[in-house]
N, C-alpha and C positions, 0 to 999 in steps of 0.2 A: 360893558359886559352885561349879558342877560343871564339870569339864573332861571332854570325851568325845573319845576318840581311837580311830580305827579304821584298821587297816592292811589293804590288799587286794593280792593278786597276781592277775595274769591267767593263765588257762590257756594262752592264746595271745597273744603280744605284739601280734599284728595287731588284737586287740580292745581295746587300751588306750584308744583314742579313744572307743569305744562305752561302755566302763565309765566313763570320765571324764564323758561326757555323761549317763549314767544317774545318776551320783552328783551331778551338778550340779543335778538336780531338787530335791535336799535344800535347796539355798540359797534356794529360794522359800518354804520353810516359815517362818511368822512367829514361831513359838515358839522363840526363841533370842536370845542376845546377839550371837554371832558364829559363822559357819560358813564354813570354807574347805576346798577340795579341792586338795591339793598332789601334785606328782609327786616321788617319792623320787629324790634326786640320787645315791644309792648310793655315797656317799663313804666309808662305814664298811666296812672290809674284812670284817667279820663279820656285817653286817646288810643284805645286798642282796636279801632275799627279797621284801620289800614293793615294789610298784610305785606305788601311790597311797595317800594318807593323807587321811582326813576328820578335821578338827580342829574341835571345837565348844565353845562356852562357853554355859552355861545358868545362870540365876539360882538354880535349885533342882532337886531331883529331880522335882518336879511339872512344871516346865517341860520337862525332858528327856522325861518320860513323854508330855506333850502333843505334843511334836515327833515322837515315835515313833508316836503315834496318828493323826497327820495322814495323809490319803490319799496325799500325795506320797511319804511314806516307803515305803509299800507299792508304789507305782509304781516307785520306784528299785530296790527289792528284785527286782521282776519282771524288770527289765532286766539288773541286775548279776549276780544269783545264778547264772544259767546260764553266765556268762562268766568268773567268778572261780574261782581255785584255792583261795586262802586268805583268811580273814577273821579278824582278831584285834581284839577291842574291849576297851577299858578306860575306866573312869570313876573320877574321884577328886574329893574335896572339896578345893578350893584352900586353905581355912583349916586343913586338917589336913596339908598337904604340908610335908615337911622342907625348910627353906631354909638350913640351916647344918649343920656337922659335928656328929655325935652322939658323937664320940670325942674 
């Protein structure tokens, strides 16, 4: 399984609802196990840059690629890109994740 996590910040906080709505289009894409759009609670004193988070779970890299090839993915980009300041994305294989101390 692949976990796909993307952090977004708004150029203008007044646009947060528009960005959230643009990202919500992604939830309609069928190629996924799970997709959520969350609002950063900003409880970490060092990590308040992100405003919104996209969290997705995919069966494989092929399913993630199909998700990104869906027309709704491009629709979301067209709405969100002009309004966002930052976008940081990361993907990782769950079966390769460290789940215990290495020392």
